Every structure is written in C-alpha cells, then in structure tokens.
DSSP file (Angstrom, degrees, kcal/mol; ACC not computed):
  #  RESIDUE AA STRUCTURE BP1 BP2  ACC     N-H-->O    O-->H-N    N-H-->O    O-->H-N    TCO  KAPPA ALPHA  PHI   PSI    X-CA   Y-CA   Z-CA
    1    1 A M              0   0    0      0, 0.0   153,-3.2     0, 0.0     2,-0.1   0.000 360.0 360.0 360.0 138.0    0.0    0.0    0.0
    2    2 A K  B  >  -A  153   0A   0    151,-0.3     4,-1.9     1,-0.1     3,-0.3  -0.468 360.0-115.3 -80.8 156.0    1.2    3.5   -0.9
    3    3 A L  H  > S+     0   0    0    149,-2.6     4,-2.2   145,-0.3   147,-0.2   0.879 115.6  57.7 -58.8 -40.1    1.5    6.2    1.8
    4    4 A G  H  > S+     0   0    0    145,-3.5     4,-1.7   148,-0.3    -1,-0.2   0.881 105.3  50.1 -59.7 -39.6   -1.2    8.2   -0.1
    5    5 A E  H  > S+     0   0    0    144,-0.3     4,-2.5    -3,-0.3    -1,-0.2   0.911 109.5  51.4 -64.2 -42.1   -3.7    5.4    0.2
    6    6 A A  H  X S+     0   0    0     -4,-1.9     4,-2.5     1,-0.2    -2,-0.2   0.873 107.1  53.2 -63.7 -37.2   -3.0    5.1    3.9
    7    7 A L  H  X S+     0   0    0     -4,-2.2     4,-2.0     2,-0.2    -1,-0.2   0.883 109.3  49.1 -65.7 -37.6   -3.6    8.8    4.4
    8    8 A T  H  X S+     0   0    0     -4,-1.7     4,-2.4     2,-0.2    -2,-0.2   0.914 111.3  49.3 -66.1 -42.8   -7.0    8.4    2.6
    9    9 A L  H  X S+     0   0    0     -4,-2.5     4,-2.8     2,-0.2    -2,-0.2   0.887 109.1  53.3 -62.8 -38.9   -7.8    5.4    4.9
   10   10 A R  H  X S+     0   0    0     -4,-2.5     4,-2.4     2,-0.2    -1,-0.2   0.925 109.8  47.5 -61.6 -44.9   -6.8    7.4    7.9
   11   11 A S  H  X S+     0   0    0     -4,-2.0     4,-2.2     2,-0.2    -2,-0.2   0.912 112.9  48.6 -62.5 -43.8   -9.2   10.2    6.9
   12   12 A D  H  X S+     0   0    0     -4,-2.4     4,-2.5     1,-0.2    -2,-0.2   0.910 111.9  49.3 -62.9 -42.9  -12.0    7.8    6.3
   13   13 A A  H  X S+     0   0    0     -4,-2.8     4,-2.5     2,-0.2    -2,-0.2   0.901 110.3  50.1 -65.3 -41.0  -11.4    6.1    9.6
   14   14 A A  H  X S+     0   0    0     -4,-2.4     4,-1.9     2,-0.2    -1,-0.2   0.911 112.2  48.0 -63.7 -41.4  -11.4    9.4   11.5
   15   15 A R  H  X S+     0   0    0     -4,-2.2     4,-2.1     2,-0.2    -2,-0.2   0.900 110.9  51.5 -64.8 -40.5  -14.7   10.4    9.8
   16   16 A R  H  X S+     0   0    0     -4,-2.5     4,-2.6     2,-0.2    -2,-0.2   0.902 107.9  51.8 -63.1 -42.2  -16.2    7.0   10.6
   17   17 A V  H  X S+     0   0    0     -4,-2.5     4,-2.7     1,-0.2    -1,-0.2   0.912 109.2  50.3 -61.1 -42.8  -15.2    7.3   14.3
   18   18 A E  H  X S+     0   0    0     -4,-1.9     4,-2.1     2,-0.2    -1,-0.2   0.902 111.1  48.8 -64.1 -40.3  -16.9   10.7   14.4
   19   19 A Q  H  X S+     0   0    0     -4,-2.1     4,-2.0     2,-0.2    -2,-0.2   0.921 112.3  48.1 -64.1 -43.5  -20.1    9.3   12.8
   20   20 A L  H  X S+     0   0    0     -4,-2.6     4,-2.8     2,-0.2    -2,-0.2   0.900 109.0  54.4 -63.8 -40.7  -20.1    6.4   15.3
   21   21 A R  H  X S+     0   0    0     -4,-2.7     4,-2.5     1,-0.2    -1,-0.2   0.930 109.0  47.9 -58.1 -46.4  -19.6    8.8   18.2
   22   22 A A  H  X S+     0   0    0     -4,-2.1     4,-2.0     1,-0.2    -1,-0.2   0.889 112.9  48.3 -63.2 -39.1  -22.6   10.9   17.2
   23   23 A R  H  X S+     0   0    0     -4,-2.0     4,-1.3     2,-0.2    -1,-0.2   0.884 110.8  50.7 -69.8 -38.0  -24.7    7.7   16.8
   24   24 A V  H  X S+     0   0    0     -4,-2.8     4,-1.0     2,-0.2     3,-0.4   0.941 110.7  49.5 -62.1 -47.0  -23.6    6.4   20.2
   25   25 A V  H >< S+     0   0    0     -4,-2.5     3,-0.5     1,-0.2     4,-0.4   0.902 111.9  47.5 -60.5 -42.4  -24.5    9.8   21.9
   26   26 A S  H 3< S+     0   0    0     -4,-2.0    -1,-0.2     1,-0.2    11,-0.2   0.730 119.3  40.1 -74.4 -19.0  -27.9    9.8   20.3
   27   27 A S  H 3< S+     0   0    0     -4,-1.3    13,-0.4    -3,-0.4    -1,-0.2   0.428  88.3  91.7-105.9   0.1  -28.6    6.2   21.3
   28   28 A A  S << S+     0   0    0     -4,-1.0     2,-0.4    -3,-0.5    -2,-0.1   0.772  94.7  30.8 -69.3 -26.4  -27.1    6.2   24.8
   29   29 A R        +     0   0    0     -4,-0.4     2,-0.3    -3,-0.1    -1,-0.1  -0.977  68.2 174.1-132.3 145.9  -30.4    7.2   26.4
   30   30 A Y        -     0   0    0     -2,-0.4     2,-0.2     6,-0.1     3,-0.1  -0.982  36.3 -91.4-148.8 159.9  -34.0    6.4   25.4
   31   31 A Q    >   -     0   0    0     -2,-0.3     3,-2.2     4,-0.1    -2,-0.0  -0.440  48.9 -98.3 -75.8 141.4  -37.4    6.9   26.8
   32   32 A E  T 3  S+     0   0    0      1,-0.3    -1,-0.1    -2,-0.2     3,-0.1  -0.299 111.6  24.5 -56.6 137.3  -39.0    4.2   29.0
   33   33 A G  T 3  S+     0   0    0      1,-0.3    -1,-0.3    -3,-0.1     2,-0.2   0.309 109.1  92.7  87.4  -9.2  -41.3    2.1   27.0
   34   34 A E  S <  S-     0   0    0     -3,-2.2    -1,-0.3     0, 0.0    -4,-0.1  -0.701  74.6-121.7-108.9 163.7  -39.5    2.9   23.7
   35   35 A L        -     0   0    0     -2,-0.2    -4,-0.1    -3,-0.1    -3,-0.0  -0.856  33.3-107.4-102.1 143.2  -36.7    1.1   22.0
   36   36 A P        -     0   0    0      0, 0.0    -9,-0.1     0, 0.0    -6,-0.1  -0.347  25.3-120.5 -65.6 152.4  -33.4    2.9   21.3
   37   37 A A  S    S+     0   0    0    -11,-0.2     2,-0.3     1,-0.1   -10,-0.1   0.876  92.7   3.7 -60.6 -38.3  -32.8    3.8   17.7
   38   38 A E  S    S-     0   0    0    -15,-0.1     2,-1.0   -14,-0.1    -1,-0.1  -0.944  87.5 -91.3-144.0 163.1  -29.6    1.7   17.7
   39   39 A D     >  -     0   0    0     -2,-0.3     4,-2.3     1,-0.2     5,-0.2  -0.681  35.1-165.3 -78.8 102.4  -27.7   -0.6   20.0
   40   40 A A  H  > S+     0   0    0     -2,-1.0     4,-2.5   -13,-0.4    -1,-0.2   0.845  85.8  55.2 -60.7 -35.9  -25.3    1.9   21.7
   41   41 A G  H  > S+     0   0    0      2,-0.2     4,-2.2     1,-0.2    -1,-0.2   0.910 108.9  46.5 -64.5 -42.7  -23.1   -0.9   23.1
   42   42 A A  H  > S+     0   0    0      2,-0.2     4,-2.5     1,-0.2    -2,-0.2   0.900 113.2  49.7 -66.2 -40.4  -22.6   -2.4   19.6
   43   43 A L  H  X S+     0   0    0     -4,-2.3     4,-2.5     2,-0.2    -2,-0.2   0.906 110.3  50.4 -64.0 -40.7  -21.8    1.1   18.2
   44   44 A L  H  X S+     0   0    0     -4,-2.5     4,-2.2     2,-0.2    -2,-0.2   0.899 110.5  49.6 -64.0 -40.8  -19.4    1.7   21.0
   45   45 A A  H  X S+     0   0    0     -4,-2.2     4,-2.2     2,-0.2    -2,-0.2   0.909 110.8  49.8 -63.8 -42.1  -17.7   -1.6   20.3
   46   46 A E  H  X S+     0   0    0     -4,-2.5     4,-2.5     1,-0.2    -2,-0.2   0.898 109.3  51.7 -63.6 -40.2  -17.5   -0.8   16.6
   47   47 A A  H  X S+     0   0    0     -4,-2.5     4,-2.6     1,-0.2    -1,-0.2   0.906 108.5  51.8 -62.2 -41.0  -16.0    2.6   17.4
   48   48 A G  H  X S+     0   0    0     -4,-2.2     4,-2.2     2,-0.2    -2,-0.2   0.911 110.7  47.2 -61.9 -43.4  -13.4    0.9   19.6
   49   49 A E  H  X S+     0   0    0     -4,-2.2     4,-2.2     2,-0.2    -2,-0.2   0.907 112.7  49.3 -64.4 -42.0  -12.4   -1.4   16.8
   50   50 A T  H  X S+     0   0    0     -4,-2.5     4,-2.4     1,-0.2    -2,-0.2   0.895 110.6  50.5 -64.8 -40.0  -12.2    1.4   14.3
   51   51 A L  H  X S+     0   0    0     -4,-2.6     4,-2.6     2,-0.2    -1,-0.2   0.880 108.5  52.2 -65.9 -38.4  -10.1    3.4   16.7
   52   52 A D  H  X S+     0   0    0     -4,-2.2     4,-2.0     2,-0.2    -2,-0.2   0.928 112.1  45.8 -61.9 -44.2   -7.7    0.5   17.2
   53   53 A A  H  X S+     0   0    0     -4,-2.2     4,-2.2     1,-0.2    -2,-0.2   0.891 112.0  52.2 -64.9 -39.3   -7.3    0.2   13.5
   54   54 A L  H  X S+     0   0    0     -4,-2.4     4,-2.8     2,-0.2    -2,-0.2   0.911 107.8  51.3 -62.9 -43.5   -6.8    3.9   13.2
   55   55 A E  H  X S+     0   0    0     -4,-2.6     4,-2.4     1,-0.2    -1,-0.2   0.928 110.4  48.5 -60.3 -45.2   -4.1    3.9   15.8
   56   56 A A  H  X S+     0   0    0     -4,-2.0     4,-1.9     1,-0.2    -1,-0.2   0.906 113.0  48.4 -61.8 -41.7   -2.2    1.1   14.0
   57   57 A L  H  X S+     0   0    0     -4,-2.2     4,-2.6     2,-0.2    -2,-0.2   0.914 110.4  50.4 -65.6 -43.4   -2.5    3.0   10.7
   58   58 A I  H  X S+     0   0    0     -4,-2.8     4,-2.9     1,-0.2     5,-0.2   0.895 108.6  53.0 -62.6 -40.0   -1.3    6.3   12.2
   59   59 A R  H  X S+     0   0    0     -4,-2.4     4,-2.4    -5,-0.2    -1,-0.2   0.927 111.0  46.3 -60.3 -44.4    1.7    4.5   13.7
   60   60 A R  H  X S+     0   0    0     -4,-1.9     4,-2.5     2,-0.2    95,-0.5   0.901 113.1  49.6 -65.1 -41.5    2.6    3.1   10.3
   61   61 A I  H  X S+     0   0    0     -4,-2.6     4,-2.8     2,-0.2    -2,-0.2   0.937 112.7  46.8 -63.1 -46.5    2.1    6.5    8.6
   62   62 A N  H  X S+     0   0    0     -4,-2.9     4,-2.2     2,-0.2    -2,-0.2   0.902 112.4  49.8 -63.0 -41.6    4.3    8.2   11.2
   63   63 A R  H  X S+     0   0    0     -4,-2.4     4,-1.6    -5,-0.2    -1,-0.2   0.916 112.6  47.7 -63.0 -43.3    7.0    5.6   10.9
   64   64 A T  H  X S+     0   0    0     -4,-2.5     4,-1.6     1,-0.2    12,-0.2   0.928 111.5  50.0 -63.5 -45.8    7.0    5.9    7.1
   65   65 A N  H  < S+     0   0    0     -4,-2.8    12,-1.7     1,-0.2    11,-0.8   0.886 111.5  49.1 -59.6 -39.9    7.1    9.7    7.3
   66   66 A A  H  < S+     0   0    0     -4,-2.2    -1,-0.2     1,-0.2    -2,-0.2   0.805 117.1  40.1 -71.9 -29.3   10.1    9.6    9.7
   67   67 A E  H  < S+     0   0    0     -4,-1.6     2,-0.5    -3,-0.2    -1,-0.2   0.578  92.0  95.5 -99.1 -10.2   12.1    7.1    7.6
   68   68 A T     <  -     0   0    0     -4,-1.6     8,-2.3    -5,-0.1     2,-0.6  -0.719  60.5-155.8 -86.0 123.3   11.4    8.5    4.2
   69   69 A V  E     -B   75   0B   0     -2,-0.5     6,-0.3     6,-0.2     3,-0.1  -0.881  13.3-177.2-101.9 120.8   14.1   10.9    2.9
   70   70 A L  E    S-     0   0B   0      4,-2.8     2,-0.3    -2,-0.6    -1,-0.2   0.897  70.8 -16.7 -80.7 -44.4   12.9   13.4    0.3
   71   71 A E  E >  S-B   74   0B   0      3,-1.1     3,-2.6     0, 0.0    -1,-0.3  -0.878 111.2 -29.2-150.9 177.7   16.3   15.0   -0.3
   72   72 A E  T 3  S-     0   0    0      1,-0.3     3,-0.1    -2,-0.3    -2,-0.0  -0.063 127.0 -23.1 -42.7 105.2   19.6   15.2    1.4
   73   73 A G  T 3  S+     0   0    0      1,-0.2     2,-0.7    -3,-0.0    -1,-0.3   0.467 107.7 118.1  74.0   2.2   18.9   14.9    5.1
   74   74 A V  E <   -B   71   0B   0     -3,-2.6    -4,-2.8     4,-0.0    -3,-1.1  -0.892  47.1-162.2-107.7 111.9   15.3   16.0    4.8
   75   75 A T  E  >  -B   69   0B   0     -2,-0.7     4,-2.3    -6,-0.3    -6,-0.2  -0.377  34.4-108.2 -83.7 168.0   12.7   13.5    5.9
   76   76 A L  H  > S+     0   0    0     -8,-2.3     4,-2.5   -11,-0.8   -10,-0.2   0.873 122.7  55.7 -62.4 -36.8    9.0   13.6    5.0
   77   77 A T  H  > S+     0   0    0    -12,-1.7     4,-2.2    -9,-0.3    -1,-0.2   0.910 107.1  49.4 -60.6 -42.9    8.3   14.5    8.7
   78   78 A D  H  > S+     0   0    0    -13,-0.3     4,-2.5     1,-0.2    -2,-0.2   0.914 111.0  49.8 -61.6 -42.9   10.7   17.4    8.3
   79   79 A A  H  X S+     0   0    0     -4,-2.3     4,-2.7     2,-0.2    -2,-0.2   0.888 109.6  51.0 -65.2 -39.7    9.0   18.5    5.1
   80   80 A L  H  X S+     0   0    0     -4,-2.5     4,-2.4     2,-0.2    -1,-0.2   0.911 111.2  47.9 -63.6 -42.3    5.6   18.3    6.8
   81   81 A A  H  X S+     0   0    0     -4,-2.2     4,-2.2     2,-0.2    -2,-0.2   0.910 112.1  50.1 -64.1 -41.8    6.7   20.4    9.7
   82   82 A R  H  X S+     0   0    0     -4,-2.5     4,-2.6     1,-0.2    -2,-0.2   0.926 110.8  49.0 -62.2 -45.0    8.2   22.9    7.3
   83   83 A R  H  X S+     0   0    0     -4,-2.7     4,-2.4     1,-0.2    -2,-0.2   0.914 110.2  51.4 -62.2 -43.1    5.0   23.1    5.3
   84   84 A D  H  X S+     0   0    0     -4,-2.4     4,-2.0     1,-0.2    -1,-0.2   0.912 112.8  44.9 -60.5 -43.2    2.9   23.6    8.4
   85   85 A V  H  X S+     0   0    0     -4,-2.2     4,-3.0     2,-0.2    -1,-0.2   0.879 110.6  54.1 -70.6 -37.6    5.2   26.5    9.6
   86   86 A L  H  X S+     0   0    0     -4,-2.6     4,-2.7     2,-0.2    -2,-0.2   0.909 108.3  50.4 -60.9 -40.8    5.2   28.1    6.1
   87   87 A R  H  X S+     0   0    0     -4,-2.4     4,-2.2     2,-0.2    -2,-0.2   0.919 112.6  45.9 -62.8 -43.5    1.4   28.0    6.2
   88   88 A L  H  X S+     0   0    0     -4,-2.0     4,-2.3     2,-0.2    -2,-0.2   0.919 112.9  49.8 -64.1 -43.3    1.3   29.7    9.6
   89   89 A R  H  X S+     0   0    0     -4,-3.0     4,-2.7     1,-0.2     5,-0.2   0.914 110.5  50.6 -61.7 -43.2    4.0   32.2    8.5
   90   90 A H  H  X S+     0   0    0     -4,-2.7     4,-2.7     1,-0.2     5,-0.2   0.906 109.5  51.5 -60.3 -42.6    1.9   33.0    5.4
   91   91 A S  H  X S+     0   0    0     -4,-2.2     4,-2.3     2,-0.2    -2,-0.2   0.909 111.7  46.3 -61.1 -44.1   -1.2   33.5    7.5
   92   92 A V  H  X S+     0   0    0     -4,-2.3     4,-2.3     2,-0.2    -2,-0.2   0.929 114.6  46.2 -66.0 -46.0    0.6   35.9    9.8
   93   93 A V  H  X S+     0   0    0     -4,-2.7     4,-2.4     2,-0.2    -2,-0.2   0.909 113.9  48.8 -65.7 -41.7    2.2   37.9    7.0
   94   94 A T  H  X S+     0   0    0     -4,-2.7     4,-2.6    -5,-0.2    -1,-0.2   0.912 111.8  49.0 -63.9 -43.1   -1.1   38.1    5.0
   95   95 A A  H  X S+     0   0    0     -4,-2.3     4,-2.5    -5,-0.2    -1,-0.2   0.895 111.2  50.3 -63.8 -39.5   -3.0   39.2    8.1
   96   96 A A  H  X S+     0   0    0     -4,-2.3     4,-2.7     2,-0.2    -2,-0.2   0.918 111.5  47.8 -64.6 -43.1   -0.4   41.9    8.8
   97   97 A A  H  X S+     0   0    0     -4,-2.4     4,-1.9     2,-0.2    -2,-0.2   0.916 112.5  49.2 -64.0 -42.8   -0.6   43.2    5.2
   98   98 A D  H  X>S+     0   0    0     -4,-2.6     5,-2.8     2,-0.2     4,-0.5   0.924 113.3  46.3 -61.8 -44.3   -4.4   43.2    5.4
   99   99 A A  H ><5S+     0   0    0     -4,-2.5     3,-1.0     1,-0.2    -2,-0.2   0.913 112.4  49.8 -65.5 -42.4   -4.3   45.1    8.7
  100  100 A A  H 3<5S+     0   0    0     -4,-2.7    -1,-0.2     1,-0.3    -2,-0.2   0.825 109.7  52.1 -66.0 -30.3   -1.7   47.6    7.4
  101  101 A A  H 3<5S-     0   0    0     -4,-1.9    -1,-0.3    -5,-0.2    -2,-0.2   0.561 118.7-113.9 -81.6  -7.8   -3.8   48.2    4.3
  102  102 A G  T X<5S+     0   0    0     -3,-1.0     3,-1.1    -4,-0.5    -3,-0.2   0.660  74.3 134.8  86.8  16.8   -6.9   48.9    6.5
  103  103 A R  T 3 < +     0   0    0     -5,-2.8    -4,-0.2     1,-0.2    -5,-0.1   0.709  67.5  58.1 -72.4 -19.0   -8.9   45.9    5.4
  104  104 A D  T 3  S+     0   0    0     -6,-0.5     2,-1.0    -5,-0.1    -1,-0.2   0.494  85.5  86.4 -89.0  -2.3   -9.8   45.0    9.0
  105  105 A Q  S X  S-     0   0    0     -3,-1.1     3,-1.5    -6,-0.1     2,-0.4  -0.762  74.1-150.6-101.5  89.8  -11.5   48.4    9.6
  106  106 A R  T 3  S-     0   0    0     -2,-1.0    -2,-0.1     1,-0.3    -3,-0.1  -0.420  74.4 -18.6 -64.8 116.3  -15.0   47.9    8.3
  107  107 A G  T 3  S+     0   0    0     -2,-0.4    -1,-0.3     1,-0.1    -2,-0.0   0.734  94.7 132.4  63.6  23.7  -16.4   51.1    7.0
  108  108 A A    <   +     0   0    0     -3,-1.5    -1,-0.1    -6,-0.2    -2,-0.1   0.045  25.1 141.9 -98.3  27.8  -13.9   53.2    8.9
  109  109 A A        -     0   0    0      1,-0.1     2,-0.2    -4,-0.1    -7,-0.0  -0.365  63.1 -95.4 -66.7 148.6  -12.9   55.4    6.0
  110  110 A R        -     0   0    0      1,-0.2    -1,-0.1     8,-0.1     3,-0.1  -0.450  37.9-175.7 -66.7 131.3  -12.3   59.1    6.8
  111  111 A Q        +     0   0    0     -2,-0.2     2,-0.3     1,-0.2    -1,-0.2   0.833  64.7  25.3 -95.0 -41.3  -15.3   61.2    6.3
  112  112 A L  S >  S-     0   0    0      1,-0.1     3,-1.2     4,-0.1    -1,-0.2  -0.853  74.1-118.6-126.7 158.2  -14.0   64.7    7.0
  113  113 A R  T 3  S+     0   0    0     -2,-0.3     4,-0.1     1,-0.2    -1,-0.1   0.783 112.4  62.2 -64.2 -26.1  -10.6   66.4    6.9
  114  114 A S  T 3  S+     0   0    0      2,-0.1    -1,-0.2    -3,-0.0     2,-0.1   0.650  84.9  95.2 -77.6 -14.0  -10.9   67.0   10.7
  115  115 A E  S <  S-     0   0    0     -3,-1.2     2,-0.1     1,-0.1    -5,-0.1  -0.400  90.5 -91.5 -75.7 156.6  -11.0   63.3   11.5
  116  116 A L        -     0   0    0     -2,-0.1     2,-0.4     1,-0.1    -1,-0.1  -0.412  38.1-129.0 -69.1 140.9   -7.8   61.5   12.4
  117  117 A K        -     0   0    0     -2,-0.1     2,-0.4    -4,-0.1    -1,-0.1  -0.763  15.7-135.6 -92.8 133.6   -5.9   60.0    9.5
  118  118 A M        -     0   0    0     -2,-0.4     2,-0.3   -16,-0.0    -8,-0.1  -0.760  21.4-163.5 -91.1 132.9   -4.9   56.3    9.9
  119  119 A L        -     0   0    0     -2,-0.4     2,-0.4   -17,-0.0   -17,-0.1  -0.858  21.0-114.4-116.3 151.0   -1.3   55.5    8.8
  120  120 A S        -     0   0    0     -2,-0.3   -20,-0.1     1,-0.1   -19,-0.1  -0.693  16.2-166.0 -84.8 131.7    0.2   52.1    8.0
  121  121 A A  S    S+     0   0    0     -2,-0.4    -1,-0.1     2,-0.0   -21,-0.0   0.492  74.7  53.8 -91.8  -5.0    3.0   51.0   10.4
  122  122 A L  S    S-     0   0    0    -26,-0.1     2,-1.0   -22,-0.1    -2,-0.0  -0.935  92.0-106.6-130.6 151.4    4.1   48.3    8.0
  123  123 A P     >  -     0   0    0      0, 0.0     4,-2.2     0, 0.0     5,-0.2  -0.666  31.8-167.5 -79.1 102.6    5.1   48.2    4.3
  124  124 A V  H  > S+     0   0    0     -2,-1.0     4,-2.6     1,-0.2     5,-0.2   0.905  83.5  50.6 -59.8 -46.8    2.1   46.6    2.6
  125  125 A A  H  > S+     0   0    0      1,-0.2     4,-2.3     2,-0.2    -1,-0.2   0.912 111.4  48.7 -61.0 -42.6    3.7   46.0   -0.8
  126  126 A G  H  > S+     0   0    0      1,-0.2     4,-2.4     2,-0.2    -1,-0.2   0.898 111.6  49.3 -63.9 -40.2    6.7   44.3    0.9
  127  127 A L  H  X S+     0   0    0     -4,-2.2     4,-2.6     2,-0.2    -2,-0.2   0.887 109.5  51.7 -66.1 -38.6    4.4   42.2    3.0
  128  128 A R  H  X S+     0   0    0     -4,-2.6     4,-2.2     2,-0.2    -2,-0.2   0.900 110.6  49.1 -64.6 -39.6    2.4   41.2   -0.1
  129  129 A S  H  X S+     0   0    0     -4,-2.3     4,-2.3     2,-0.2    -2,-0.2   0.922 111.6  48.8 -62.8 -44.2    5.7   40.2   -1.9
  130  130 A Q  H  X S+     0   0    0     -4,-2.4     4,-2.4     1,-0.2    -2,-0.2   0.904 110.5  50.9 -62.6 -42.1    6.7   38.2    1.1
  131  131 A A  H  X S+     0   0    0     -4,-2.6     4,-2.5     2,-0.2    -1,-0.2   0.885 109.4  51.3 -63.2 -39.4    3.3   36.5    1.2
  132  132 A D  H  X S+     0   0    0     -4,-2.2     4,-2.1     2,-0.2    -2,-0.2   0.912 110.4  48.3 -63.9 -42.5    3.6   35.6   -2.5
  133  133 A A  H  X S+     0   0    0     -4,-2.3     4,-2.3     2,-0.2    -2,-0.2   0.904 112.1  49.3 -64.8 -41.0    7.1   34.1   -1.9
  134  134 A L  H  X S+     0   0    0     -4,-2.4     4,-2.5     2,-0.2    -2,-0.2   0.908 109.1  52.2 -63.9 -41.5    5.8   32.1    1.0
  135  135 A A  H  X S+     0   0    0     -4,-2.5     4,-2.3     1,-0.2    -2,-0.2   0.897 109.6  49.9 -62.2 -39.8    2.8   30.8   -1.0
  136  136 A R  H  X S+     0   0    0     -4,-2.1     4,-2.5     2,-0.2    -2,-0.2   0.925 110.6  49.4 -63.2 -44.7    5.3   29.7   -3.8
  137  137 A D  H  X S+     0   0    0     -4,-2.3     4,-2.5     1,-0.2     5,-0.3   0.893 110.1  51.6 -61.6 -40.1    7.4   27.9   -1.2
  138  138 A I  H  X S+     0   0    0     -4,-2.5     4,-2.4     2,-0.2    -1,-0.2   0.932 110.5  48.2 -62.6 -45.8    4.3   26.2    0.2
  139  139 A R  H  X S+     0   0    0     -4,-2.3     4,-2.1     1,-0.2    -2,-0.2   0.916 112.3  49.5 -61.1 -42.9    3.2   25.0   -3.3
  140  140 A E  H  X S+     0   0    0     -4,-2.5     4,-1.7     1,-0.2    -2,-0.2   0.926 114.3  42.7 -64.7 -45.6    6.7   23.7   -4.0
  141  141 A I  H  X S+     0   0    0     -4,-2.5     4,-2.3     1,-0.2    -1,-0.2   0.868 111.8  55.7 -69.8 -34.4    7.1   21.7   -0.8
  142  142 A D  H  X S+     0   0    0     -4,-2.4     4,-2.9    -5,-0.3    -1,-0.2   0.885 105.0  52.6 -64.8 -38.0    3.5   20.5   -1.1
  143  143 A V  H  X S+     0   0    0     -4,-2.1     4,-2.5     2,-0.2    -1,-0.2   0.924 110.1  48.2 -62.4 -44.2    4.3   19.1   -4.5
  144  144 A R  H  X S+     0   0    0     -4,-1.7     4,-2.1     2,-0.2    -2,-0.2   0.901 113.3  47.9 -63.5 -40.1    7.3   17.2   -3.1
  145  145 A I  H  X S+     0   0    0     -4,-2.3     4,-2.3     2,-0.2    -2,-0.2   0.940 112.6  47.7 -65.5 -47.2    5.2   15.8   -0.3
  146  146 A Q  H  X S+     0   0    0     -4,-2.9     4,-1.3     1,-0.2    -2,-0.2   0.893 110.2  52.8 -62.7 -39.5    2.3   14.7   -2.5
  147  147 A R  H >X S+     0   0    0     -4,-2.5     4,-0.8     1,-0.2     3,-0.5   0.932 110.5  47.5 -60.2 -45.7    4.8   13.0   -4.9
  148  148 A A  H >X S+     0   0    0     -4,-2.1     4,-2.8     1,-0.2     3,-0.8   0.890 104.4  61.3 -63.4 -38.7    6.3   11.1   -2.0
  149  149 A N  H 3< S+     0   0    0     -4,-2.3  -145,-3.5     1,-0.3  -144,-0.3   0.837 112.3  37.3 -56.7 -33.6    2.8   10.1   -0.8
  150  150 A W  H << S+     0   0    0     -4,-1.3    -1,-0.3    -3,-0.5    -2,-0.2   0.474 121.7  43.8-101.6  -2.4    2.1    8.3   -4.0
  151  151 A E  H << S+     0   0    0     -3,-0.8     2,-0.3    -4,-0.8    -2,-0.2   0.690  96.6  80.8-106.7 -26.9    5.6    6.9   -4.6
  152  152 A V  S  < S-     0   0    0     -4,-2.8  -149,-2.6    -5,-0.2     2,-0.3  -0.638  73.2-132.0 -90.4 135.6    6.5    5.6   -1.1
  153  153 A D  B     -A    2   0A   0     -2,-0.3  -151,-0.3  -151,-0.2     2,-0.2  -0.649  30.2-107.2 -82.7 141.1    5.3    2.3    0.2
  154  154 A L        -     0   0    0   -153,-3.2     2,-0.1    -2,-0.3   -93,-0.1  -0.481  35.2-129.3 -67.4 131.5    3.8    2.3    3.7
  155  155 A L              0   0    0    -95,-0.5   -91,-0.2    -2,-0.2   -92,-0.1  -0.456 360.0 360.0 -80.7 155.9    6.1    0.7    6.3
  156  156 A D              0   0    0     -2,-0.1    -1,-0.1   -93,-0.1   -96,-0.1   0.446 360.0 360.0 -80.0 360.0    4.9   -2.0    8.6
C-alpha cells in the first residue's frame, strides 16, 4: 500500500469514528417504553475497533514519514513540519498586510478632513511580496510531499 492510500484510509477512519460517536451519543439514552434507535453498546464496540485500526494506521504512517528521505537529510516528517510552519507564517504575513492596508477596519474610511488619519505602520507592498514568496514555497514543498505520498510504500 502506498502512503497516499494510507492517508486516505486514515481520513476515512477518523470520519467513521466521528459518525459512530454521534450515533452512540444519540442512542445512549432512550425513553422508557421505547426502544433505542440503535444498540449503543454495539456502536461503542465498533468505534473501539475502528479506533484500534486507526491507531495502527497512524503509527505506520508516522514511521513511514520519519524514515522517508525526500532529499539530502530532509525526511518527510521534516517537510511536513516545514510546510505547516510556512502556512502559519503566510497567514501571519497576510494578516499583517491586510491590517496595514486597513482591510480590517469595516467602513472606517475618513469622512472629514478634521478626522484623524490612519497610517500604516508596515510596508504593505513588501508584505504582499513576502506572502507571495511564502505561497510559492508552500506550493513547492506540497508538490514534493504529494509526490512522495504516491511513490513511497507504507512501512509495517
């Protein structure tokens, strides 16, 4: 099985657990004289089995990520961490540029000359350039990660 397939299975299993949780909660209590919609105990047992399988799958995925080398000294785990931080950095820089450009001030445009003028404390154009470069870096690393996901076999 390829790593990409395992990631899809992980997502499906997590979604299944959430569905089972919701069904357990809705069936955990019922009115006297009525029958519960579903057997909460059976659903809980199924959720437990699904969670056990999910844990095993996550362990294999993590082991594969840690041992897969994308390029000189950079593991897939390292690349994932880098991508996550690049996304956060992009978010911060974009938010700073938006705030400096006045995008967060809804309807706060100056009406009269006597009103106070708002000035930018940050260089908006420079921040937009930085955000564009970060977005490019995110795309590039994401392509390498996705390629590895479909080329690398999942470890046991």
